[in-house]
Structure formats: structure tokens, C-alpha cells
Jmol script that loads the backbone (N, CA, C; Angstrom):
load data "model"
ATOM      1  N   UNK A   1       0.824  -1.181   0.000  1.00  0.00           N
ATOM      2  CA  UNK A   1       0.000   0.000   0.000  1.00  0.00           C
ATOM      3  C   UNK A   1       0.879   1.259   0.000  1.00  0.00           C
ATOM      4  N   UNK A   2       1.927   1.267   0.819  1.00  0.00           N
ATOM      5  CA  UNK A   2       2.805   2.422   0.909  1.00  0.00           C
ATOM      6  C   UNK A   2       3.486   2.702  -0.431  1.00  0.00           C
ATOM      7  N   UNK A   3       3.993   1.640  -1.076  1.00  0.00           N
ATOM      8  CA  UNK A   3       4.709   1.829  -2.333  1.00  0.00           C
ATOM      9  C   UNK A   3       3.755   2.272  -3.447  1.00  0.00           C
ATOM     10  N   UNK A   4       2.541   1.753  -3.444  1.00  0.00           N
ATOM     11  CA  UNK A   4       1.556   2.155  -4.438  1.00  0.00           C
ATOM     12  C   UNK A   4       1.192   3.631  -4.275  1.00  0.00           C
ATOM     13  N   UNK A   5       0.986   4.062  -3.035  1.00  0.00           N
ATOM     14  CA  UNK A   5       0.661   5.466  -2.776  1.00  0.00           C
ATOM     15  C   UNK A   5       1.833   6.369  -3.147  1.00  0.00           C
ATOM     16  N   UNK A   6       3.047   5.924  -2.839  1.00  0.00           N
ATOM     17  CA  UNK A   6       4.231   6.705  -3.185  1.00  0.00           C
ATOM     18  C   UNK A   6       4.370   6.835  -4.696  1.00  0.00           C
ATOM     19  N   UNK A   7       4.109   5.743  -5.414  1.00  0.00           N
ATOM     20  CA  UNK A   7       4.180   5.781  -6.871  1.00  0.00           C
ATOM     21  C   UNK A   7       3.124   6.729  -7.431  1.00  0.00           C
ATOM     22  N   UNK A   8       1.906   6.683  -6.905  1.00  0.00           N
ATOM     23  CA  UNK A   8       0.856   7.587  -7.368  1.00  0.00           C
ATOM     24  C   UNK A   8       1.231   9.047  -7.147  1.00  0.00           C
ATOM     25  N   UNK A   9       1.804   9.345  -6.001  1.00  0.00           N
ATOM     26  CA  UNK A   9       2.214  10.717  -5.697  1.00  0.00           C
ATOM     27  C   UNK A   9       3.328  11.160  -6.642  1.00  0.00           C
ATOM     28  N   UNK A  10       4.294  10.280  -6.883  1.00  0.00           N
ATOM     29  CA  UNK A  10       5.402  10.622  -7.782  1.00  0.00           C
ATOM     30  C   UNK A  10       4.897  10.858  -9.202  1.00  0.00           C
ATOM     31  N   UNK A  11       3.974  10.041  -9.656  1.00  0.00           N
ATOM     32  CA  UNK A  11       3.423  10.212 -11.002  1.00  0.00           C
ATOM     33  C   UNK A  11       2.649  11.524 -11.097  1.00  0.00           C
ATOM     34  N   UNK A  12       1.843  11.829 -10.085  1.00  0.00           N
ATOM     35  CA  UNK A  12       1.094  13.090 -10.083  1.00  0.00           C
ATOM     36  C   UNK A  12       2.030  14.293 -10.062  1.00  0.00           C
ATOM     37  N   UNK A  13       3.088  14.220  -9.272  1.00  0.00           N
ATOM     38  CA  UNK A  13       4.048  15.323  -9.202  1.00  0.00           C
ATOM     39  C   UNK A  13       4.758  15.496 -10.540  1.00  0.00           C
ATOM     40  N   UNK A  14       5.144  14.404 -11.159  1.00  0.00           N
ATOM     41  CA  UNK A  14       5.805  14.484 -12.468  1.00  0.00           C
ATOM     42  C   UNK A  14       4.859  15.105 -13.492  1.00  0.00           C
ATOM     43  N   UNK A  15       3.604  14.654 -13.496  1.00  0.00           N
ATOM     44  CA  UNK A  15       2.637  15.192 -14.452  1.00  0.00           C
ATOM     45  C   UNK A  15       2.443  16.697 -14.234  1.00  0.00           C
ATOM     46  N   UNK A  16       2.402  17.125 -12.980  1.00  0.00           N
ATOM     47  CA  UNK A  16       2.257  18.558 -12.685  1.00  0.00           C
ATOM     48  C   UNK A  16       3.490  19.344 -13.119  1.00  0.00           C
ATOM     49  N   UNK A  17       4.667  18.724 -13.021  1.00  0.00           N
ATOM     50  CA  UNK A  17       5.900  19.411 -13.408  1.00  0.00           C
ATOM     51  C   UNK A  17       6.050  19.555 -14.916  1.00  0.00           C
ATOM     52  N   UNK A  18       5.605  18.563 -15.676  1.00  0.00           N
ATOM     53  CA  UNK A  18       5.820  18.612 -17.121  1.00  0.00           C
ATOM     54  C   UNK A  18       4.694  19.315 -17.867  1.00  0.00           C
ATOM     55  N   UNK A  19       3.578  19.577 -17.203  1.00  0.00           N
ATOM     56  CA  UNK A  19       2.486  20.270 -17.883  1.00  0.00           C
ATOM     57  C   UNK A  19       2.398  21.721 -17.408  1.00  0.00           C
ATOM     58  N   UNK A  20       1.931  22.556 -18.276  1.00  0.00           N
ATOM     59  CA  UNK A  20       1.719  23.956 -17.924  1.00  0.00           C
ATOM     60  C   UNK A  20       0.543  24.060 -16.951  1.00  0.00           C
ATOM     61  N   UNK A  21       0.500  25.098 -16.131  1.00  0.00           N
ATOM     62  CA  UNK A  21      -0.614  25.235 -15.186  1.00  0.00           C
ATOM     63  C   UNK A  21      -1.990  25.189 -15.862  1.00  0.00           C
ATOM     64  N   UNK A  22      -2.108  25.751 -17.052  1.00  0.00           N
ATOM     65  CA  UNK A  22      -3.400  25.735 -17.749  1.00  0.00           C
ATOM     66  C   UNK A  22      -3.752  24.354 -18.296  1.00  0.00           C
ATOM     67  N   UNK A  23      -2.781  23.451 -18.375  1.00  0.00           N
ATOM     68  CA  UNK A  23      -3.007  22.109 -18.924  1.00  0.00           C
ATOM     69  C   UNK A  23      -3.178  21.043 -17.845  1.00  0.00           C
ATOM     70  N   UNK A  24      -3.014  21.384 -16.577  1.00  0.00           N
ATOM     71  CA  UNK A  24      -2.978  20.379 -15.519  1.00  0.00           C
ATOM     72  C   UNK A  24      -4.295  19.640 -15.335  1.00  0.00           C
ATOM     73  N   UNK A  25      -5.416  20.311 -15.478  1.00  0.00           N
ATOM     74  CA  UNK A  25      -6.706  19.633 -15.358  1.00  0.00           C
ATOM     75  C   UNK A  25      -6.897  18.616 -16.469  1.00  0.00           C
ATOM     76  N   UNK A  26      -6.593  19.023 -17.688  1.00  0.00           N
ATOM     77  CA  UNK A  26      -6.697  18.117 -18.829  1.00  0.00           C
ATOM     78  C   UNK A  26      -5.708  16.960 -18.691  1.00  0.00           C
ATOM     79  N   UNK A  27      -4.509  17.235 -18.193  1.00  0.00           N
ATOM     80  CA  UNK A  27      -3.506  16.185 -18.005  1.00  0.00           C
ATOM     81  C   UNK A  27      -3.975  15.171 -16.959  1.00  0.00           C
ATOM     82  N   UNK A  28      -4.600  15.641 -15.887  1.00  0.00           N
ATOM     83  CA  UNK A  28      -5.106  14.724 -14.860  1.00  0.00           C
ATOM     84  C   UNK A  28      -6.237  13.865 -15.419  1.00  0.00           C
ATOM     85  N   UNK A  29      -7.120  14.470 -16.212  1.00  0.00           N
ATOM     86  CA  UNK A  29      -8.216  13.711 -16.818  1.00  0.00           C
ATOM     87  C   UNK A  29      -7.682  12.676 -17.801  1.00  0.00           C
ATOM     88  N   UNK A  30      -6.701  13.073 -18.609  1.00  0.00           N
ATOM     89  CA  UNK A  30      -6.118  12.139 -19.576  1.00  0.00           C
ATOM     90  C   UNK A  30      -5.405  10.988 -18.874  1.00  0.00           C
ATOM     91  N   UNK A  31      -4.714  11.275 -17.785  1.00  0.00           N
ATOM     92  CA  UNK A  31      -4.027  10.228 -17.034  1.00  0.00           C
ATOM     93  C   UNK A  31      -5.029   9.249 -16.434  1.00  0.00           C
ATOM     94  N   UNK A  32      -6.120   9.759 -15.890  1.00  0.00           N
ATOM     95  CA  UNK A  32      -7.156   8.895 -15.317  1.00  0.00           C
ATOM     96  C   UNK A  32      -7.786   8.025 -16.400  1.00  0.00           C
ATOM     97  N   UNK A  33      -8.121   8.626 -17.527  1.00  0.00           N
ATOM     98  CA  UNK A  33      -8.704   7.872 -18.635  1.00  0.00           C
ATOM     99  C   UNK A  33      -7.724   6.822 -19.154  1.00  0.00           C
ATOM    100  N   UNK A  34      -6.456   7.191 -19.273  1.00  0.00           N
ATOM    101  CA  UNK A  34      -5.447   6.249 -19.735  1.00  0.00           C
ATOM    102  C   UNK A  34      -5.258   5.094 -18.779  1.00  0.00           C
ATOM    103  N   UNK A  35      -5.230   5.383 -17.495  1.00  0.00           N
ATOM    104  CA  UNK A  35      -5.069   4.336 -16.476  1.00  0.00           C
ATOM    105  C   UNK A  35      -6.231   3.353 -16.524  1.00  0.00           C
ATOM    106  N   UNK A  36      -7.435   3.883 -16.541  1.00  0.00           N
ATOM    107  CA  UNK A  36      -8.616   3.011 -16.550  1.00  0.00           C
ATOM    108  C   UNK A  36      -8.714   2.204 -17.838  1.00  0.00           C
ATOM    109  N   UNK A  37      -8.437   2.839 -18.964  1.00  0.00           N
ATOM    110  CA  UNK A  37      -8.479   2.129 -20.252  1.00  0.00           C
ATOM    111  C   UNK A  37      -7.430   1.027 -20.296  1.00  0.00           C
ATOM    112  N   UNK A  38      -6.216   1.341 -19.863  1.00  0.00           N
ATOM    113  CA  UNK A  38      -5.149   0.340 -19.873  1.00  0.00           C
ATOM    114  C   UNK A  38      -5.479  -0.837 -18.966  1.00  0.00           C
ATOM    115  N   UNK A  39      -6.089  -0.565 -17.833  1.00  0.00           N
ATOM    116  CA  UNK A  39      -6.463  -1.645 -16.916  1.00  0.00           C
ATOM    117  C   UNK A  39      -7.487  -2.583 -17.553  1.00  0.00           C
ATOM    118  N   UNK A  40      -8.525  -2.014 -18.129  1.00  0.00           N
ATOM    119  CA  UNK A  40      -9.562  -2.838 -18.756  1.00  0.00           C
ATOM    120  C   UNK A  40      -9.009  -3.603 -19.957  1.00  0.00           C
ATOM    121  N   UNK A  41      -8.204  -2.948 -20.767  1.00  0.00           N
ATOM    122  CA  UNK A  41      -7.648  -3.619 -21.947  1.00  0.00           C
ATOM    123  C   UNK A  41      -6.696  -4.735 -21.532  1.00  0.00           C
ATOM    124  N   UNK A  42      -5.870  -4.499 -20.517  1.00  0.00           N
ATOM    125  CA  UNK A  42      -4.944  -5.534 -20.050  1.00  0.00           C
ATOM    126  C   UNK A  42      -5.685  -6.757 -19.533  1.00  0.00           C
ATOM    127  N   UNK A  43      -6.744  -6.540 -18.782  1.00  0.00           N
ATOM    128  CA  UNK A  43      -7.533  -7.663 -18.269  1.00  0.00           C
ATOM    129  C   UNK A  43      -8.185  -8.424 -19.428  1.00  0.00           C
ATOM    130  N   UNK A  44      -8.758  -7.694 -20.369  1.00  0.00           N
ATOM    131  CA  UNK A  44      -9.420  -8.349 -21.500  1.00  0.00           C
ATOM    132  C   UNK A  44      -8.427  -9.161 -22.331  1.00  0.00           C
ATOM    133  N   UNK A  45      -7.284  -8.568 -22.621  1.00  0.00           N
ATOM    134  CA  UNK A  45      -6.260  -9.272 -23.408  1.00  0.00           C
ATOM    135  C   UNK A  45      -5.758 -10.499 -22.651  1.00  0.00           C
ATOM    136  N   UNK A  46      -5.510 -10.355 -21.357  1.00  0.00           N
ATOM    137  CA  UNK A  46      -5.025 -11.486 -20.557  1.00  0.00           C
ATOM    138  C   UNK A  46      -6.043 -12.618 -20.547  1.00  0.00           C
ATOM    139  N   UNK A  47      -7.322 -12.304 -20.416  1.00  0.00           N
ATOM    140  CA  UNK A  47      -8.345 -13.347 -20.407  1.00  0.00           C
ATOM    141  C   UNK A  47      -8.444 -14.065 -21.755  1.00  0.00           C
ATOM    142  N   UNK A  48      -8.369 -13.318 -22.836  1.00  0.00           N
ATOM    143  CA  UNK A  48      -8.437 -13.931 -24.165  1.00  0.00           C
ATOM    144  C   UNK A  48      -7.223 -14.823 -24.397  1.00  0.00           C
ATOM    145  N   UNK A  49      -6.035 -14.317 -24.079  1.00  0.00           N
ATOM    146  CA  UNK A  49      -4.819 -15.112 -24.267  1.00  0.00           C
ATOM    147  C   UNK A  49      -4.837 -16.345 -23.370  1.00  0.00           C
ATOM    148  N   UNK A  50      -5.248 -16.184 -22.127  1.00  0.00           N
ATOM    149  CA  UNK A  50      -5.303 -17.321 -21.204  1.00  0.00           C
ATOM    150  C   UNK A  50      -6.299 -18.368 -21.681  1.00  0.00           C
ATOM    151  N   UNK A  51      -7.393 -17.931 -22.266  1.00  0.00           N
ATOM    152  CA  UNK A  51      -8.394 -18.870 -22.759  1.00  0.00           C
ATOM    153  C   UNK A  51      -7.849 -19.704 -23.919  1.00  0.00           C
ATOM    154  N   UNK A  52      -7.055 -19.086 -24.774  1.00  0.00           N
ATOM    155  CA  UNK A  52      -6.537 -19.792 -25.951  1.00  0.00           C
ATOM    156  C   UNK A  52      -5.203 -20.490 -25.714  1.00  0.00           C
ATOM    157  N   UNK A  53      -4.320 -19.872 -24.930  1.00  0.00           N
ATOM    158  CA  UNK A  53      -2.952 -20.380 -24.812  1.00  0.00           C
ATOM    159  C   UNK A  53      -2.512 -20.696 -23.387  1.00  0.00           C
ATOM    160  N   UNK A  54      -3.286 -20.346 -22.402  1.00  0.00           N
ATOM    161  CA  UNK A  54      -2.929 -20.609 -21.010  1.00  0.00           C
ATOM    162  C   UNK A  54      -2.431 -19.355 -20.300  1.00  0.00           C
ATOM    163  N   UNK A  55      -2.443 -19.463 -18.971  1.00  0.00           N
ATOM    164  CA  UNK A  55      -2.083 -18.311 -18.142  1.00  0.00           C
ATOM    165  C   UNK A  55      -0.604 -17.967 -18.221  1.00  0.00           C
ATOM    166  N   UNK A  56       0.249 -18.960 -18.434  1.00  0.00           N
ATOM    167  CA  UNK A  56       1.688 -18.677 -18.485  1.00  0.00           C
ATOM    168  C   UNK A  56       2.011 -17.658 -19.578  1.00  0.00           C
ATOM    169  N   UNK A  57       1.494 -17.880 -20.781  1.00  0.00           N
ATOM    170  CA  UNK A  57       1.741 -16.944 -21.878  1.00  0.00           C
ATOM    171  C   UNK A  57       1.064 -15.597 -21.609  1.00  0.00           C
ATOM    172  N   UNK A  58      -0.126 -15.633 -21.018  1.00  0.00           N
ATOM    173  CA  UNK A  58      -0.827 -14.380 -20.716  1.00  0.00           C
ATOM    174  C   UNK A  58       0.007 -13.513 -19.777  1.00  0.00           C
ATOM    175  N   UNK A  59       0.548 -14.115 -18.722  1.00  0.00           N
ATOM    176  CA  UNK A  59       1.372 -13.341 -17.784  1.00  0.00           C
ATOM    177  C   UNK A  59       2.688 -12.907 -18.411  1.00  0.00           C
ATOM    178  N   UNK A  60       3.268 -13.724 -19.285  1.00  0.00           N
ATOM    179  CA  UNK A  60       4.510 -13.319 -19.963  1.00  0.00           C
ATOM    180  C   UNK A  60       4.273 -12.117 -20.870  1.00  0.00           C
ATOM    181  N   UNK A  61       3.151 -12.098 -21.544  1.00  0.00           N
ATOM    182  CA  UNK A  61       2.829 -10.956 -22.412  1.00  0.00           C
ATOM    183  C   UNK A  61       2.575  -9.703 -21.577  1.00  0.00           C
ATOM    184  N   UNK A  62       1.868  -9.845 -20.463  1.00  0.00           N
ATOM    185  CA  UNK A  62       1.650  -8.690 -19.583  1.00  0.00           C
ATOM    186  C   UNK A  62       2.972  -8.191 -18.994  1.00  0.00           C
ATOM    187  N   UNK A  63       3.870  -9.108 -18.664  1.00  0.00           N
ATOM    188  CA  UNK A  63       5.187  -8.704 -18.147  1.00  0.00           C
ATOM    189  C   UNK A  63       5.980  -7.965 -19.219  1.00  0.00           C
ATOM    190  N   UNK A  64       5.892  -8.420 -20.466  1.00  0.00           N
ATOM    191  CA  UNK A  64       6.587  -7.723 -21.562  1.00  0.00           C
ATOM    192  C   UNK A  64       6.013  -6.319 -21.760  1.00  0.00           C
ATOM    193  N   UNK A  65       4.694  -6.191 -21.652  1.00  0.00           N
ATOM    194  CA  UNK A  65       4.071  -4.873 -21.773  1.00  0.00           C
ATOM    195  C   UNK A  65       4.531  -3.955 -20.648  1.00  0.00           C
ATOM    196  N   UNK A  66       4.632  -4.481 -19.434  1.00  0.00           N
ATOM    197  CA  UNK A  66       5.124  -3.683 -18.304  1.00  0.00           C
ATOM    198  C   UNK A  66       6.573  -3.253 -18.532  1.00  0.00           C
ATOM    199  N   UNK A  67       7.379  -4.142 -19.108  1.00  0.00           N
ATOM    200  CA  UNK A  67       8.777  -3.792 -19.409  1.00  0.00           C
ATOM    201  C   UNK A  67       8.832  -2.653 -20.430  1.00  0.00           C
ATOM    202  N   UNK A  68       7.956  -2.688 -21.422  1.00  0.00           N
ATOM    203  CA  UNK A  68       7.913  -1.595 -22.396  1.00  0.00           C
ATOM    204  C   UNK A  68       7.516  -0.275 -21.743  1.00  0.00           C
ATOM    205  N   UNK A  69       6.566  -0.332 -20.811  1.00  0.00           N
ATOM    206  CA  UNK A  69       6.176   0.883 -20.097  1.00  0.00           C
ATOM    207  C   UNK A  69       7.311   1.383 -19.205  1.00  0.00           C
ATOM    208  N   UNK A  70       8.104   0.477 -18.652  1.00  0.00           N
ATOM    209  CA  UNK A  70       9.257   0.889 -17.843  1.00  0.00           C
ATOM    210  C   UNK A  70      10.280   1.613 -18.714  1.00  0.00           C
ATOM    211  N   UNK A  71      10.507   1.117 -19.919  1.00  0.00           N
ATOM    212  CA  UNK A  71      11.426   1.786 -20.859  1.00  0.00           C
ATOM    213  C   UNK A  71      10.884   3.168 -21.213  1.00  0.00           C
ATOM    214  N   UNK A  72       9.574   3.260 -21.456  1.00  0.00           N
ATOM    215  CA  UNK A  72       8.963   4.558 -21.773  1.00  0.00           C
ATOM    216  C   UNK A  72       9.112   5.526 -20.606  1.00  0.00           C
ATOM    217  N   UNK A  73       9.015   5.030 -19.382  1.00  0.00           N
ATOM    218  CA  UNK A  73       9.182   5.883 -18.204  1.00  0.00           C
ATOM    219  C   UNK A  73      10.596   6.430 -18.122  1.00  0.00           C
ATOM    220  N   UNK A  74      11.571   5.597 -18.384  1.00  0.00           N
ATOM    221  CA  UNK A  74      12.971   6.035 -18.340  1.00  0.00           C
ATOM    222  C   UNK A  74      13.238   7.070 -19.425  1.00  0.00           C
ATOM    223  N   UNK A  75      12.599   6.922 -20.564  1.00  0.00           N
ATOM    224  CA  UNK A  75      12.820   7.834 -21.697  1.00  0.00           C
ATOM    225  C   UNK A  75      11.911   9.069 -21.673  1.00  0.00           C
ATOM    226  N   UNK A  76      11.083   9.204 -20.655  1.00  0.00           N
ATOM    227  CA  UNK A  76      10.161  10.337 -20.557  1.00  0.00           C
ATOM    228  C   UNK A  76      10.945  11.648 -20.448  1.00  0.00           C
ATOM    229  N   UNK A  77      10.368  12.736 -20.934  1.00  0.00           N
ATOM    230  CA  UNK A  77      11.071  14.023 -20.859  1.00  0.00           C
ATOM    231  C   UNK A  77      11.310  14.458 -19.408  1.00  0.00           C
ATOM    232  N   UNK A  78      12.368  15.215 -19.232  1.00  0.00           N
ATOM    233  CA  UNK A  78      12.731  15.688 -17.900  1.00  0.00           C
ATOM    234  C   UNK A  78      11.727  16.728 -17.408  1.00  0.00           C
ATOM    235  N   UNK A  79      11.640  16.844 -16.116  1.00  0.00           N
ATOM    236  CA  UNK A  79      10.750  17.797 -15.475  1.00  0.00           C
ATOM    237  C   UNK A  79      11.282  19.215 -15.665  1.00  0.00           C
ATOM    238  N   UNK A  80      10.378  20.199 -15.645  1.00  0.00           N
ATOM    239  CA  UNK A  80      10.774  21.608 -15.726  1.00  0.00           C
ATOM    240  C   UNK A  80      11.273  22.119 -14.385  1.00  0.00           C
ATOM    241  N   UNK A  81      11.015  21.368 -13.335  1.00  0.00           N
ATOM    242  CA  UNK A  81      11.379  21.778 -11.988  1.00  0.00           C
ATOM    243  C   UNK A  81      12.882  21.620 -11.790  1.00  0.00           C
ATOM    244  N   UNK A  82      13.577  22.719 -11.508  1.00  0.00           N
ATOM    245  CA  UNK A  82      15.033  22.665 -11.338  1.00  0.00           C
ATOM    246  C   UNK A  82      15.449  22.721  -9.873  1.00  0.00           C
ATOM    247  N   UNK A  83      14.470  22.831  -8.967  1.00  0.00           N
ATOM    248  CA  UNK A  83      14.786  22.909  -7.541  1.00  0.00           C
ATOM    249  C   UNK A  83      15.286  21.554  -7.044  1.00  0.00           C
ATOM    250  N   UNK A  84      16.403  21.545  -6.341  1.00  0.00           N
ATOM    251  CA  UNK A  84      16.962  20.339  -5.750  1.00  0.00           C
ATOM    252  C   UNK A  84      17.141  20.574  -4.253  1.00  0.00           C
ATOM    253  N   UNK A  85      16.441  19.817  -3.404  1.00  0.00           N
ATOM    254  CA  UNK A  85      16.614  20.003  -1.961  1.00  0.00           C
ATOM    255  C   UNK A  85      18.026  19.641  -1.534  1.00  0.00           C
ATOM    256  N   UNK A  86      18.530  20.351  -0.502  1.00  0.00           N
ATOM    257  CA  UNK A  86      19.910  20.131  -0.050  1.00  0.00           C
ATOM    258  C   UNK A  86      20.004  19.136   1.092  1.00  0.00           C
ATOM    259  N   UNK A  87      18.871  18.820   1.734  1.00  0.00           N
ATOM    260  CA  UNK A  87      18.911  17.900   2.866  1.00  0.00           C
ATOM    261  C   UNK A  87      17.591  17.144   2.952  1.00  0.00           C
ATOM    262  N   UNK A  88      17.594  16.114   3.778  1.00  0.00           N
ATOM    263  CA  UNK A  88      16.363  15.352   4.001  1.00  0.00           C
ATOM    264  C   UNK A  88      15.305  16.239   4.645  1.00  0.00           C
ATOM    265  N   UNK A  89      15.735  17.088   5.552  1.00  0.00           N
ATOM    266  CA  UNK A  89      14.807  18.007   6.222  1.00  0.00           C
ATOM    267  C   UNK A  89      14.128  18.920   5.196  1.00  0.00           C
ATOM    268  N   UNK A  90      14.907  19.418   4.266  1.00  0.00           N
ATOM    269  CA  UNK A  90      14.371  20.330   3.258  1.00  0.00           C
ATOM    270  C   UNK A  90      13.442  19.606   2.276  1.00  0.00           C
ATOM    271  N   UNK A  91      13.672  18.334   2.055  1.00  0.00           N
ATOM    272  CA  UNK A  91      12.868  17.614   1.082  1.00  0.00           C
ATOM    273  C   UNK A  91      11.666  16.891   1.684  1.00  0.00           C
ATOM    274  N   UNK A  92      11.673  16.637   2.991  1.00  0.00           N
ATOM    275  CA  UNK A  92      10.568  15.898   3.606  1.00  0.00           C
ATOM    276  C   UNK A  92       9.863  16.716   4.683  1.00  0.00           C
ATOM    277  N   UNK A  93      10.610  17.205   5.661  1.00  0.00           N
ATOM    278  CA  UNK A  93      10.005  17.862   6.817  1.00  0.00           C
ATOM    279  C   UNK A  93       9.341  19.190   6.425  1.00  0.00           C
ATOM    280  N   UNK A  94      10.036  20.021   5.676  1.00  0.00           N
ATOM    281  CA  UNK A  94       9.478  21.324   5.300  1.00  0.00           C
ATOM    282  C   UNK A  94       8.191  21.182   4.481  1.00  0.00           C
ATOM    283  N   UNK A  95       8.132  20.316   3.456  1.00  0.00           N
ATOM    284  CA  UNK A  95       6.866  20.172   2.733  1.00  0.00           C
ATOM    285  C   UNK A  95       5.728  19.614   3.596  1.00  0.00           C
ATOM    286  N   UNK A  96       6.047  18.705   4.510  1.00  0.00           N
ATOM    287  CA  UNK A  96       5.003  18.185   5.388  1.00  0.00           C
ATOM    288  C   UNK A  96       4.462  19.260   6.315  1.00  0.00           C
ATOM    289  N   UNK A  97       5.339  20.084   6.823  1.00  0.00           N
ATOM    290  CA  UNK A  97       4.874  21.190   7.682  1.00  0.00           C
ATOM    291  C   UNK A  97       4.034  22.176   6.883  1.00  0.00           C
ATOM    292  N   UNK A  98       4.451  22.443   5.659  1.00  0.00           N
ATOM    293  CA  UNK A  98       3.678  23.347   4.811  1.00  0.00           C
ATOM    294  C   UNK A  98       2.295  22.749   4.523  1.00  0.00           C
ATOM    295  N   UNK A  99       2.258  21.446   4.262  1.00  0.00           N
ATOM    296  CA  UNK A  99       0.998  20.774   3.990  1.00  0.00           C
ATOM    297  C   UNK A  99       0.076  20.819   5.208  1.00  0.00           C
ATOM    298  N   UNK A 100       0.644  20.639   6.386  1.00  0.00           N
ATOM    299  CA  UNK A 100      -0.158  20.632   7.607  1.00  0.00           C
ATOM    300  C   UNK A 100      -0.459  22.030   8.129  1.00  0.00           C
ATOM    301  N   UNK A 101       0.105  23.061   7.493  1.00  0.00           N
ATOM    302  CA  UNK A 101      -0.235  24.432   7.843  1.00  0.00           C
ATOM    303  C   UNK A 101       0.635  25.069   8.902  1.00  0.00           C
ATOM    304  N   UNK A 102       1.730  24.426   9.285  1.00  0.00           N
ATOM    305  CA  UNK A 102       2.642  25.041  10.245  1.00  0.00           C
ATOM    306  C   UNK A 102       3.873  25.530   9.510  1.00  0.00           C
ATOM    307  N   UNK A 103       4.509  26.510  10.078  1.00  0.00           N
ATOM    308  CA  UNK A 103       5.687  27.100   9.436  1.00  0.00           C
ATOM    309  C   UNK A 103       6.925  26.269   9.704  1.00  0.00           C
ATOM    310  N   UNK A 104       7.717  26.044   8.641  1.00  0.00           N
ATOM    311  CA  UNK A 104       9.004  25.347   8.806  1.00  0.00           C
ATOM    312  C   UNK A 104      10.058  26.364   9.239  1.00  0.00           C
ATOM    313  N   UNK A 105      10.958  25.988  10.155  1.00  0.00           N
ATOM    314  CA  UNK A 105      11.978  26.955  10.610  1.00  0.00           C
ATOM    315  C   UNK A 105      13.011  27.247   9.540  1.00  0.00           C
TER     316      UNK A 105
END
end "model"
wireframe off; spacefill off
backbone 0.3
color backbone group
């Protein structure tokens, strides 16, 4: 659960960094539509392949598709955000305090 939530947050942050402020709503909608479509298509393809060729091939094909998406992630354009935190405190504690409404020292 923790890793899934962390991945979702990282993906949302990346999407916000690479899109212009005026495009962020459309980018969020497109990401949601893409996620849901990919999920349904993957399940449908896996069921059809498993019905004809067995589950082993179905899972191998899904694993190959995931590998292709991993390559696409590595090749994705860099973020526009050039800020680099200098310490763990600056990258974790300060944003959490800002989120919770207290001032960071």
C-alpha cells in the first residue's frame, strides 16, 4: 500500500511538473482515462490469451508490456522543476509542515 501510494504521488508530481498550469486539469483527466483504459484492456487481453494459450503466456505478455512501459518511463522528458533540496529536512520535513499548515523553521 505504501509503495503504491508513493508511486501515485510521484506520477502526479511528475505530471504537474511537465504540464503547464493551464493544462494540468486536462492532463489529470487524460491520465485517469489512460489508467482506466489500460487496466480494462490488459484484463481483457489477458483473459483472451489465457483462454486460448494458457495463463503462463498471458502473464509473460503482460510482463513484456510492463517492461515496455518501464522503458517509456525512463525515456520520458525531464521535469521543468530545477529545484533540488539540499537535505532530508528540506525535502521531507518542510513540505510536510507546509501541507499541515505550520511554518518550517
